TILUMGU-312955 format. One record per residue (C-alpha): residue in one letter; chain; x, y, z. Coordinates in nm, 2 decimals. Layout:
+------+-------+--------+--------+--------+
: resn : chain :     c1 :     c2 :     c3 :
+------+-------+--------+--------+--------+
:    A :     A :      X :      Y :      Z :
...
+------+-------+--------+--------+--------+
//
This chain:
+------+-------+--------+--------+--------+
: resn : chain :     c1 :     c2 :     c3 :
+------+-------+--------+--------+--------+
:    M :     A :  17.28 :  11.82 :  12.20 :
:    V :     A :  17.19 :  12.19 :  12.15 :
:    S :     A :  16.87 :  12.31 :  11.99 :
:    S :     A :  16.73 :  12.66 :  11.99 :
:    I :     A :  16.38 :  12.78 :  12.06 :
:    G :     A :  16.35 :  13.10 :  11.88 :
:    V :     A :  16.19 :  13.42 :  12.00 :
:    T :     A :  16.03 :  13.53 :  11.68 :
:    T :     A :  15.74 :  13.29 :  11.66 :
:    C :     A :  15.41 :  13.46 :  11.76 :
:    P :     A :  15.16 :  13.21 :  11.90 :
:    R :     A :  14.88 :  13.40 :  11.72 :
:    G :     A :  15.06 :  13.43 :  11.39 :
:    Q :     A :  14.90 :  13.32 :  11.07 :
:    P :     A :  15.04 :  13.27 :  10.72 :
:    G :     A :  15.05 :  13.58 :  10.50 :
:    Q :     A :  15.08 :  13.82 :  10.80 :
:    P :     A :  15.37 :  14.05 :  10.87 :
:    S :     A :  15.70 :  13.92 :  11.00 :
:    P :     A :  15.66 :  13.74 :  11.34 :
:    E :     A :  15.83 :  14.01 :  11.53 :
:    V :     A :  15.60 :  14.28 :  11.39 :
:    H :     A :  15.29 :  14.06 :  11.43 :
:    W :     A :  15.39 :  13.99 :  11.80 :
:    A :     A :  15.37 :  14.36 :  11.88 :
:    Q :     A :  15.05 :  14.42 :  11.67 :
:    C :     A :  14.85 :  14.13 :  11.82 :
:    R :     A :  14.94 :  14.23 :  12.18 :
:    A :     A :  14.74 :  14.55 :  12.13 :
:    A :     A :  14.47 :  14.44 :  11.88 :
:    G :     A :  14.38 :  14.11 :  12.05 :
:    R :     A :  14.36 :  14.24 :  12.41 :
:    Q :     A :  14.01 :  14.38 :  12.40 :
:    K :     A :  13.86 :  14.08 :  12.22 :
:    G :     A :  14.06 :  13.83 :  12.43 :
:    L :     A :  13.94 :  13.97 :  12.76 :
:    G :     A :  13.58 :  13.97 :  12.64 :
:    L :     A :  13.60 :  13.61 :  12.56 :
:    L :     A :  13.77 :  13.53 :  12.89 :
:    Y :     A :  13.48 :  13.70 :  13.08 :
:    S :     A :  13.23 :  13.51 :  12.86 :
:    A :     A :  13.40 :  13.18 :  12.94 :
:    L :     A :  13.39 :  13.25 :  13.31 :
:    V :     A :  13.03 :  13.36 :  13.35 :
:    R :     A :  12.89 :  13.14 :  13.07 :
:    P :     A :  13.11 :  12.83 :  13.05 :
:    R :     A :  12.96 :  12.69 :  12.73 :
:    P :     A :  13.17 :  12.49 :  12.48 :
:    E :     A :  13.17 :  12.76 :  12.21 :
:    Y :     A :  13.34 :  13.00 :  12.45 :
:    C :     A :  13.59 :  12.75 :  12.56 :
:    E :     A :  13.66 :  12.66 :  12.20 :
:    Q :     A :  13.72 :  13.02 :  12.11 :
:    L :     A :  13.97 :  13.06 :  12.40 :
:    R :     A :  14.16 :  12.75 :  12.29 :
:    A :     A :  14.17 :  12.82 :  11.92 :
:    P :     A :  14.49 :  13.02 :  11.92 :
:    Q :     A :  14.68 :  12.75 :  12.10 :
:    G :     A :  14.70 :  12.51 :  11.80 :
:    E :     A :  14.66 :  12.14 :  11.76 :
:    K :     A :  14.88 :  12.05 :  12.06 :
:    D :     A :  14.62 :  12.18 :  12.31 :
:    L :     A :  14.47 :  11.88 :  12.48 :
:    R :     A :  14.14 :  12.07 :  12.50 :
:    V :     A :  14.06 :  11.95 :  12.85 :
:    A :     A :  13.70 :  12.04 :  12.95 :
:    T :     A :  13.59 :  12.18 :  12.62 :
:    T :     A :  13.25 :  12.01 :  12.65 :
:    C :     A :  12.99 :  12.10 :  12.92 :
:    P :     A :  12.99 :  11.84 :  13.20 :
:    E :     A :  12.67 :  11.66 :  13.28 :
:    E :     A :  12.47 :  11.82 :  13.55 :
:    G :     A :  12.57 :  11.69 :  13.89 :
:    N :     A :  12.91 :  11.56 :  13.76 :
:    K :     A :  13.12 :  11.75 :  14.01 :
:    D :     A :  13.46 :  11.61 :  13.90 :
:    A :     A :  13.39 :  11.73 :  13.54 :
:    E :     A :  13.27 :  12.06 :  13.66 :
:    R :     A :  13.59 :  12.11 :  13.87 :
:    A :     A :  13.82 :  12.00 :  13.59 :
:    M :     A :  13.65 :  12.25 :  13.35 :
:    A :     A :  13.67 :  12.53 :  13.61 :
:    V :     A :  14.04 :  12.46 :  13.67 :
:    T :     A :  14.12 :  12.47 :  13.30 :
:    I :     A :  13.93 :  12.80 :  13.24 :
:    L :     A :  14.09 :  12.95 :  13.55 :
:    V :     A :  14.44 :  12.86 :  13.44 :
:    W :     A :  14.37 :  13.01 :  13.10 :
:    V :     A :  14.24 :  13.34 :  13.25 :
:    L :     A :  14.54 :  13.36 :  13.48 :
:    Q :     A :  14.77 :  13.31 :  13.17 :
:    Q :     A :  14.60 :  13.59 :  12.98 :
:    L :     A :  14.60 :  13.83 :  13.28 :
:    I :     A :  14.97 :  13.77 :  13.33 :
:    L :     A :  15.03 :  13.82 :  12.96 :
:    N :     A :  14.83 :  14.15 :  12.96 :
:    M :     A :  14.95 :  14.30 :  13.28 :
:    R :     A :  14.80 :  14.64 :  13.19 :
:    V :     A :  14.48 :  14.50 :  13.35 :
:    V :     A :  14.64 :  14.52 :  13.69 :
:    G :     A :  14.91 :  14.78 :  13.64 :
:    D :     A :  14.93 :  15.14 :  13.52 :
:    E :     A :  14.85 :  15.13 :  13.15 :
:    R :     A :  15.08 :  15.42 :  13.06 :
:    D :     A :  15.38 :  15.26 :  13.23 :
:    E :     A :  15.31 :  14.91 :  13.09 :
:    A :     A :  15.27 :  15.05 :  12.74 :
:    R :     A :  15.64 :  15.14 :  12.75 :
:    R :     A :  15.75 :  14.79 :  12.84 :
:    D :     A :  15.76 :  14.48 :  12.63 :
:    H :     A :  15.73 :  14.23 :  12.93 :
:    S :     A :  16.08 :  14.10 :  12.86 :
:    S :     A :  16.14 :  14.02 :  13.23 :
:    F :     A :  15.93 :  13.71 :  13.23 :
:    P :     A :  15.89 :  13.43 :  12.97 :
:    G :     A :  15.58 :  13.43 :  12.75 :
:    L :     A :  15.31 :  13.17 :  12.84 :
:    G :     A :  15.20 :  12.93 :  12.57 :
:    S :     A :  14.98 :  12.62 :  12.55 :
:    R :     A :  14.85 :  12.46 :  12.87 :
:    F :     A :  14.79 :  12.09 :  12.92 :
:    G :     A :  14.61 :  11.89 :  13.19 :
:    I :     A :  14.85 :  11.63 :  13.32 :
:    G :     A :  14.86 :  11.36 :  13.59 :
:    S :     A :  14.61 :  11.10 :  13.72 :
:    T :     A :  14.33 :  11.35 :  13.80 :
:    M :     A :  14.32 :  11.51 :  13.46 :
:    E :     A :  14.36 :  11.17 :  13.29 :
:    G :     A :  14.07 :  11.03 :  13.48 :
:    W :     A :  14.21 :  10.77 :  13.71 :
:    S :     A :  14.31 :  10.94 :  14.04 :
:    P :     A :  14.33 :  10.67 :  14.30 :
:    S :     A :  14.23 :  10.91 :  14.58 :
:    E :     A :  13.88 :  11.06 :  14.64 :
:    E :     A :  14.02 :  11.32 :  14.88 :
:    N :     A :  14.31 :  11.57 :  14.85 :
:    I :     A :  14.29 :  11.56 :  14.48 :
:    I :     A :  14.54 :  11.78 :  14.30 :
:    Y :     A :  14.47 :  11.92 :  13.95 :
:    R :     A :  14.79 :  11.95 :  13.77 :
:    V :     A :  14.85 :  12.17 :  13.46 :
:    L :     A :  15.16 :  12.22 :  13.26 :
:    V :     A :  15.20 :  12.56 :  13.11 :
:    S :     A :  15.47 :  12.60 :  12.83 :
:    L :     A :  15.72 :  12.89 :  12.85 :
:    I :     A :  15.80 :  13.09 :  12.54 :
:    P :     A :  16.11 :  13.31 :  12.52 :
:    P :     A :  16.01 :  13.68 :  12.54 :
:    Y :     A :  16.09 :  13.92 :  12.26 :
:    G :     A :  16.46 :  13.97 :  12.22 :
:    H :     A :  16.55 :  13.63 :  12.38 :
:    A :     A :  16.61 :  13.27 :  12.28 :
:    F :     A :  16.60 :  12.94 :  12.48 :
:    L :     A :  16.89 :  12.70 :  12.41 :
:    P :     A :  16.85 :  12.37 :  12.59 :
:    E :     A :  17.18 :  12.20 :  12.69 :
:    L :     A :  17.23 :  11.86 :  12.85 :
:    C :     A :  17.36 :  11.88 :  13.21 :
:    N :     A :  17.57 :  11.57 :  13.15 :
:    P :     A :  17.66 :  11.53 :  12.78 :
:    G :     A :  17.66 :  11.16 :  12.69 :
:    E :     A :  17.40 :  11.08 :  12.96 :
:    T :     A :  17.16 :  10.80 :  12.87 :
:    P :     A :  16.88 :  10.86 :  12.87 :
:    E :     A :  16.88 :  11.23 :  12.81 :
:    R :     A :  16.68 :  11.35 :  13.11 :
:    N :     A :  16.84 :  11.66 :  13.28 :
:    F :     A :  16.88 :  11.98 :  13.09 :
:    R :     A :  16.98 :  12.34 :  13.15 :
:    I :     A :  16.81 :  12.62 :  12.95 :
:    R :     A :  17.06 :  12.89 :  12.84 :
:    V :     A :  16.90 :  13.22 :  12.77 :
:    Q :     A :  17.05 :  13.41 :  12.49 :
:    L :     A :  16.98 :  13.77 :  12.38 :
:    V :     A :  16.89 :  13.82 :  12.02 :
:    C :     A :  16.95 :  14.13 :  11.80 :
:    T :     A :  16.61 :  14.30 :  11.72 :
:    C :     A :  16.74 :  14.61 :  11.55 :
:    K :     A :  16.56 :  14.53 :  11.22 :
:    T :     A :  16.23 :  14.49 :  11.40 :
:    E :     A :  16.29 :  14.81 :  11.59 :
:    Q :     A :  16.32 :  15.00 :  11.25 :
:    L :     A :  15.99 :  14.85 :  11.13 :
:    V :     A :  15.78 :  14.88 :  11.45 :
:    G :     A :  15.96 :  15.15 :  11.66 :
:    D :     A :  15.98 :  15.18 :  12.04 :
:    M :     A :  16.12 :  14.83 :  12.07 :
:    L :     A :  16.48 :  14.86 :  12.19 :
:    C :     A :  16.74 :  14.60 :  12.11 :
:    F :     A :  16.89 :  14.45 :  12.43 :
:    I :     A :  17.22 :  14.40 :  12.26 :
:    H :     A :  17.28 :  14.74 :  12.09 :
:    H :     A :  17.11 :  14.99 :  12.32 :
:    D :     A :  17.24 :  15.15 :  12.64 :
:    E :     A :  17.13 :  14.95 :  12.95 :
:    E :     A :  16.99 :  15.25 :  13.13 :
:    E :     A :  16.78 :  15.34 :  12.83 :
:    Q :     A :  16.65 :  14.99 :  12.82 :
:    R :     A :  16.55 :  15.00 :  13.18 :
:    R :     A :  16.36 :  15.32 :  13.13 :
:    N :     A :  16.17 :  15.20 :  12.82 :
:    R :     A :  16.15 :  14.83 :  12.86 :
:    G :     A :  16.25 :  14.72 :  13.20 :
:    P :     A :  16.51 :  14.45 :  13.28 :
:    S :     A :  16.58 :  14.16 :  13.05 :
:    L :     A :  16.50 :  13.80 :  13.14 :
:    L :     A :  16.87 :  13.74 :  13.23 :
:    Q :     A :  16.83 :  14.00 :  13.51 :
:    T :     A :  16.51 :  13.86 :  13.67 :
:    V :     A :  16.46 :  13.48 :  13.65 :
:    C :     A :  16.80 :  13.36 :  13.55 :
:    T :     A :  17.11 :  13.24 :  13.74 :
:    G :     A :  17.40 :  13.34 :  13.53 :
:    S :     A :  17.29 :  13.27 :  13.17 :
:    Y :     A :  17.05 :  12.99 :  13.27 :
:    L :     A :  16.68 :  13.00 :  13.33 :
:    D :     A :  16.63 :  12.93 :  13.70 :
:    V :     A :  16.33 :  12.71 :  13.80 :
:    Q :     A :  16.29 :  12.85 :  14.15 :
:    K :     A :  16.31 :  13.21 :  14.05 :
:    T :     A :  16.07 :  13.15 :  13.76 :
:    A :     A :  15.82 :  12.97 :  13.99 :
:    C :     A :  15.85 :  13.24 :  14.25 :
:    R :     A :  15.78 :  13.52 :  14.00 :
:    F :     A :  15.49 :  13.32 :  13.86 :
:    H :     A :  15.35 :  13.30 :  14.22 :
:    Q :     A :  15.37 :  13.68 :  14.25 :
:    L :     A :  15.19 :  13.73 :  13.92 :
:    V :     A :  14.91 :  13.49 :  14.01 :
:    K :     A :  14.85 :  13.68 :  14.34 :
:    A :     A :  14.85 :  14.01 :  14.16 :
:    C :     A :  14.61 :  13.89 :  13.89 :
:    W :     A :  14.37 :  13.70 :  14.13 :
:    V :     A :  14.21 :  14.01 :  14.27 :
:    V :     A :  14.06 :  14.11 :  13.93 :
:    L :     A :  13.91 :  13.78 :  13.86 :
:    P :     A :  13.53 :  13.72 :  13.92 :
:    H :     A :  13.63 :  13.40 :  14.10 :
:    S :     A :  13.80 :  13.60 :  14.38 :
:    R :     A :  13.46 :  13.71 :  14.51 :
:    R :     A :  13.35 :  13.35 :  14.56 :
:    W :     A :  13.67 :  13.16 :  14.63 :
:    R :     A :  13.96 :  13.23 :  14.88 :
:    L :     A :  14.30 :  13.18 :  14.73 :
:    T :     A :  14.58 :  13.04 :  14.94 :
:    M :     A :  14.93 :  13.01 :  14.79 :
:    L :     A :  15.10 :  12.68 :  14.90 :
:    P :     A :  15.47 :  12.64 :  14.95 :
:    C :     A :  15.65 :  12.48 :  14.66 :
:    N :     A :  15.99 :  12.57 :  14.52 :
:    R :     A :  15.96 :  12.44 :  14.16 :
:    S :     A :  15.59 :  12.50 :  14.07 :
:    C :     A :  15.30 :  12.73 :  14.14 :
:    K :     A :  15.07 :  12.55 :  14.39 :
:    F :     A :  14.76 :  12.70 :  14.54 :
:    K :     A :  14.43 :  12.62 :  14.71 :
:    M :     A :  14.09 :  12.76 :  14.62 :
:    A :     A :  13.83 :  12.73 :  14.89 :
:    K :     A :  13.47 :  12.83 :  14.95 :
:    A :     A :  13.24 :  12.70 :  15.22 :
:    E :     A :  13.34 :  12.33 :  15.27 :
:    E :     A :  13.48 :  12.29 :  14.91 :
:    E :     A :  13.85 :  12.30 :  14.82 :
:    I :     A :  14.04 :  12.27 :  14.50 :
:    I :     A :  14.42 :  12.23 :  14.49 :
:    I :     A :  14.59 :  12.33 :  14.17 :
:    E :     A :  14.95 :  12.29 :  14.08 :
:    I :     A :  15.09 :  12.47 :  13.77 :
:    M :     A :  15.41 :  12.32 :  13.64 :
:    L :     A :  15.62 :  12.52 :  13.40 :
:    G :     A :  15.79 :  12.37 :  13.09 :
:    V :     A :  15.98 :  12.44 :  12.78 :
:    Q :     A :  15.88 :  12.24 :  12.47 :
:    Q :     A :  16.14 :  12.03 :  12.30 :
:    G :     A :  16.11 :  12.14 :  11.94 :
:    N :     A :  15.76 :  12.06 :  11.81 :
:    S :     A :  15.73 :  11.75 :  12.02 :
:    D :     A :  15.51 :  11.65 :  12.31 :
:    I :     A :  15.81 :  11.62 :  12.54 :
:    F :     A :  15.88 :  11.92 :  12.77 :
:    L :     A :  16.17 :  12.02 :  12.99 :
:    S :     A :  15.97 :  12.08 :  13.31 :
:    S :     A :  16.01 :  12.24 :  13.64 :
:    Q :     A :  15.94 :  11.91 :  13.81 :
:    A :     A :  16.23 :  11.78 :  14.03 :
:    S :     A :  16.44 :  11.50 :  13.92 :
:    E :     A :  16.47 :  11.17 :  14.10 :
:    A :     A :  16.80 :  11.27 :  14.26 :
:    L :     A :  16.81 :  11.38 :  14.62 :
:    F :     A :  16.90 :  11.73 :  14.52 :
:    T :     A :  16.80 :  11.90 :  14.20 :
:    P :     A :  16.99 :  12.22 :  14.12 :
:    S :     A :  16.76 :  12.52 :  14.05 :
:    T :     A :  16.89 :  12.55 :  13.69 :
:    T :     A :  16.80 :  12.19 :  13.61 :
:    W :     A :  16.49 :  12.12 :  13.40 :
:    T :     A :  16.39 :  11.75 :  13.37 :
:    S :     A :  16.26 :  11.59 :  13.05 :
:    S :     A :  15.89 :  11.51 :  13.11 :
:    C :     A :  15.66 :  11.28 :  12.91 :
:    A :     A :  15.35 :  11.40 :  13.10 :
:    V :     A :  15.20 :  11.58 :  12.80 :
:    A :     A :  15.26 :  11.28 :  12.58 :
:    E :     A :  15.10 :  11.05 :  12.84 :
:    A :     A :  14.80 :  11.27 :  12.87 :
:    K :     A :  14.77 :  11.28 :  12.49 :
:    F :     A :  14.78 :  10.90 :  12.49 :
:    F :     A :  14.49 :  10.87 :  12.73 :
:    E :     A :  14.30 :  11.15 :  12.55 :
:    R :     A :  14.34 :  10.95 :  12.23 :
:    L :     A :  14.20 :  10.64 :  12.40 :
:    A :     A :  13.91 :  10.84 :  12.54 :
:    R :     A :  13.81 :  10.94 :  12.18 :
:    R :     A :  13.84 :  10.59 :  12.05 :
:    A :     A :  13.72 :  10.37 :  12.33 :
:    P :     A :  13.37 :  10.22 :  12.30 :
:    D :     A :  13.10 :  10.28 :  12.56 :
:    G :     A :  13.16 :  10.08 :  12.87 :
:    S :     A :  13.53 :  10.08 :  12.85 :
:    F :     A :  13.69 :  10.01 :  13.19 :
:    H :     A :  14.06 :  10.08 :  13.12 :
:    L :     A :  14.07 :  10.38 :  13.36 :
:    R :     A :  13.88 :  10.19 :  13.62 :
:    C :     A :  14.13 :   9.91 :  13.60 :
:    L :     A :  14.42 :  10.15 :  13.64 :
:    Q :     A :  14.25 :  10.34 :  13.93 :
:    L :     A :  14.17 :  10.02 :  14.12 :
:    C :     A :  14.53 :   9.88 :  14.09 :
:    A :     A :  14.67 :  10.22 :  14.19 :
:    R :     A :  14.48 :  10.20 :  14.52 :
:    I :     A :  14.65 :   9.88 :  14.62 :
:    L :     A :  15.00 :  10.04 :  14.59 :
:    V :     A :  14.95 :  10.24 :  14.92 :
:    G :     A :  15.22 :  10.14 :  15.17 :
:    T :     A :  15.44 :   9.97 :  14.91 :
:    G :     A :  15.76 :  10.07 :  14.73 :
:    F :     A :  15.59 :  10.07 :  14.39 :
:    S :     A :  15.52 :  10.39 :  14.22 :
:    E :     A :  15.20 :  10.49 :  14.04 :
:    Y :     A :  15.42 :  10.57 :  13.74 :
:    A :     A :  15.54 :  10.21 :  13.72 :
:    L :     A :  15.19 :  10.08 :  13.73 :
:    K :     A :  15.07 :  10.34 :  13.48 :
:    T :     A :  15.35 :  10.22 :  13.24 :
:    V :     A :  15.24 :   9.86 :  13.27 :
:    V :     A :  14.88 :   9.96 :  13.18 :
:    M :     A :  15.00 :  10.18 :  12.89 :
:    H :     A :  15.19 :   9.89 :  12.74 :
:    L :     A :  14.89 :   9.66 :  12.77 :
:    L :     A :  14.66 :   9.93 :  12.63 :
:    N :     A :  14.89 :   9.97 :  12.33 :
:    T :     A :  14.88 :   9.59 :  12.25 :
:    T :     A :  14.53 :   9.48 :  12.35 :
:    P :     A :  14.23 :   9.58 :  12.13 :
:    L :     A :  14.01 :   9.85 :  12.30 :
:    S :     A :  13.71 :   9.62 :  12.27 :
:    G :     A :  13.90 :   9.39 :  12.52 :
:    W :     A :  13.87 :   9.66 :  12.79 :
:    H :     A :  13.49 :   9.65 :  12.81 :
:    R :     A :  13.35 :   9.61 :  13.16 :
:    T :     A :  13.26 :   9.25 :  13.07 :
:    H :     A :  13.64 :   9.17 :  13.05 :
:    F :     A :  13.71 :   9.37 :  13.37 :
:    L :     A :  13.85 :   9.07 :  13.57 :
:    L :     A :  14.05 :   8.94 :  13.28 :
:    R :     A :  14.23 :   9.28 :  13.23 :
:    L :     A :  14.30 :   9.31 :  13.60 :
:    D :     A :  14.46 :   8.97 :  13.58 :
:    D :     A :  14.66 :   9.08 :  13.28 :
:    I :     A :  14.79 :   9.38 :  13.47 :
:    M :     A :  14.90 :   9.18 :  13.76 :
:    R :     A :  15.06 :   8.91 :  13.55 :
:    Y :     A :  15.25 :   9.17 :  13.34 :
:    L :     A :  15.38 :   9.34 :  13.66 :
:    C :     A :  15.48 :   9.00 :  13.80 :
:    H :     A :  15.67 :   8.91 :  13.49 :
:    C :     A :  15.86 :   9.25 :  13.50 :
:    L :     A :  15.95 :   9.19 :  13.86 :
:    E :     A :  16.09 :   8.84 :  13.78 :
:    E :     A :  16.28 :   8.97 :  13.48 :
:    K :     A :  16.38 :   9.29 :  13.68 :
:    R :     A :  16.29 :   9.49 :  13.38 :
:    L :     A :  16.01 :   9.73 :  13.29 :
:    D :     A :  16.07 :   9.94 :  12.98 :
:    H :     A :  15.97 :  10.30 :  12.97 :
:    F :     A :  15.67 :  10.34 :  12.75 :
:    F :     A :  15.82 :  10.61 :  12.52 :
:    F :     A :  16.20 :  10.55 :  12.50 :
:    G :     A :  16.27 :  10.35 :  12.19 :
:    N :     A :  15.91 :  10.22 :  12.16 :
:    E :     A :  15.83 :  10.17 :  11.79 :
:    K :     A :  15.46 :  10.13 :  11.85 :
:    I :     A :  15.39 :  10.48 :  11.97 :
:    P :     A :  15.07 :  10.62 :  11.81 :
:    E :     A :  15.14 :  10.86 :  11.52 :
:    E :     A :  14.95 :  11.14 :  11.69 :
:    I :     A :  15.22 :  11.16 :  11.96 :
:    V :     A :  15.53 :  11.35 :  11.85 :
:    L :     A :  15.86 :  11.25 :  12.01 :
:    P :     A :  16.21 :  11.41 :  11.96 :
:    P :     A :  16.43 :  11.21 :  11.73 :
:    A :     A :  16.68 :  11.13 :  12.01 :
:    L :     A :  16.41 :  10.98 :  12.22 :
:    Q :     A :  16.27 :  10.77 :  11.93 :
:    R :     A :  16.62 :  10.63 :  11.86 :
:    A :     A :  16.71 :  10.58 :  12.23 :
:    E :     A :  16.75 :  10.23 :  12.38 :
:    P :     A :  16.46 :  10.12 :  12.59 :
:    F :     A :  16.50 :  10.26 :  12.94 :
:    N :     A :  16.45 :  10.02 :  13.23 :
:    L :     A :  16.24 :  10.16 :  13.51 :
:    F :     A :  16.33 :   9.86 :  13.73 :
:    Q :     A :  16.71 :   9.90 :  13.69 :
:    H :     A :  16.74 :   9.94 :  14.07 :
:    L :     A :  16.60 :   9.59 :  14.11 :
:    A :     A :  16.86 :   9.45 :  13.87 :
:    Q :     A :  17.13 :   9.61 :  14.08 :
:    D :     A :  17.00 :   9.52 :  14.43 :
:    P :     A :  16.88 :   9.15 :  14.49 :
:    D :     A :  16.74 :   9.25 :  14.83 :
:    A :     A :  16.52 :   9.52 :  14.67 :
:    Q :     A :  16.39 :   9.27 :  14.42 :
:    A :     A :  16.30 :   9.02 :  14.70 :
:    Q :     A :  16.12 :   9.30 :  14.89 :
:    A :     A :  15.93 :   9.40 :  14.57 :
:    M :     A :  15.82 :   9.03 :  14.52 :
:    R :     A :  15.69 :   9.02 :  14.88 :
:    E :     A :  15.50 :   9.34 :  14.83 :
:    F :     A :  15.35 :   9.22 :  14.51 :
:    T :     A :  15.21 :   8.91 :  14.69 :
:    D :     A :  15.05 :   9.15 :  14.95 :
:    M :     A :  14.91 :   9.36 :  14.66 :
:    Q :     A :  14.75 :   9.05 :  14.51 :
:    D :     A :  14.58 :   8.96 :  14.84 :
:    R :     A :  14.47 :   9.32 :  14.88 :
:    L :     A :  14.32 :   9.33 :  14.53 :
:    T :     A :  14.14 :   9.00 :  14.59 :
:    G :     A :  13.99 :   9.14 :  14.92 :
:    M :     A :  13.87 :   9.46 :  14.75 :
:    L :     A :  13.70 :   9.26 :  14.47 :
:    A :     A :  13.54 :   9.03 :  14.72 :
:    N :     A :  13.40 :   9.33 :  14.92 :
:    D :     A :  13.27 :   9.49 :  14.61 :
:    N :     A :  13.08 :   9.17 :  14.53 :
+------+-------+--------+--------+--------+
//
């Protein structure tokens, strides 16, 4: 399976404007002053209208996390909003490096040494609203990568014929831009111009900076992103109030913001969108013991976040579906069960049980449903992935055709292959039931 992600689509482009290549160059200059003004407004006056203006160019796929003002005293909502705005500001400063570099030098370069940064999505339990932990909370954001001018991304399966299709490499291909050069000027083609001339006028290509051979390298890309965040941080108003500490992480950008006794940990994952779908090839490591630096794993994290965001819009007041998931996640500590398996169970139930049935008055019934469903899956040694081959996925969630047609993927395949593992899982399930009963008794 080979699909291309072209370089000529400008994220700000609108119908009726010049060709995408020309518009890309024009909007970089014209939009900079207005964009930075909006960024500052959003930072010092975080009201919905400013957040909305910042998000508007991102299109319909932006999850629009924290676009409404949190209630006064709602610390979690305030933090989530601050994280979202901060990530957006970092994106824009990285895209517009003239802010932190010499403007005359940067004006001669087209930033082709690092991928463009597109939409950002809040992902994971914290952003979805059911984090089981009240301490050491990590805010995770996935930022999409866009091939820079003169490049294209070509995803390729690491193991053709693999089922399901989960591990990919992203081949970087240079694209001829001679026609655009004639229209815009001062935009040298990487293919048809002398390499030394390119270095003087545009700097190195993506292949020379964050690639291993012809393939986009996760670790090199994450390392470069780390460097850009550190360079941009000093010009942010936040830097006067918060202390930034970069945390070690090979495949993502992870850092801690601290002031007084308050700390926020943010992890920025990088990803390449599969076509126009909600599935991304992400920098997250695979389940294998060793993940090569050129391997990008297929991630449904954005689709999952979109599923929960859709529920939040439709759920009636008093819905306890997130509370059910959070409480069940807390009893997993010390067991071999993953939060992802539990989340999958709850997503299946949310997709088949009317939202009115998740009201707080049905809290105990829904907890019982979750435990019964999990027990049944353990006995059958089968838990189907929520998205692979599921015909009941909401229409708002866009999946690649190959994933829609795929056979359901069994998350409990290891139990079917190992009787001892299944026996251990059943014992742990009994312990989890006892633990849940105890927690409910203590709450009462």
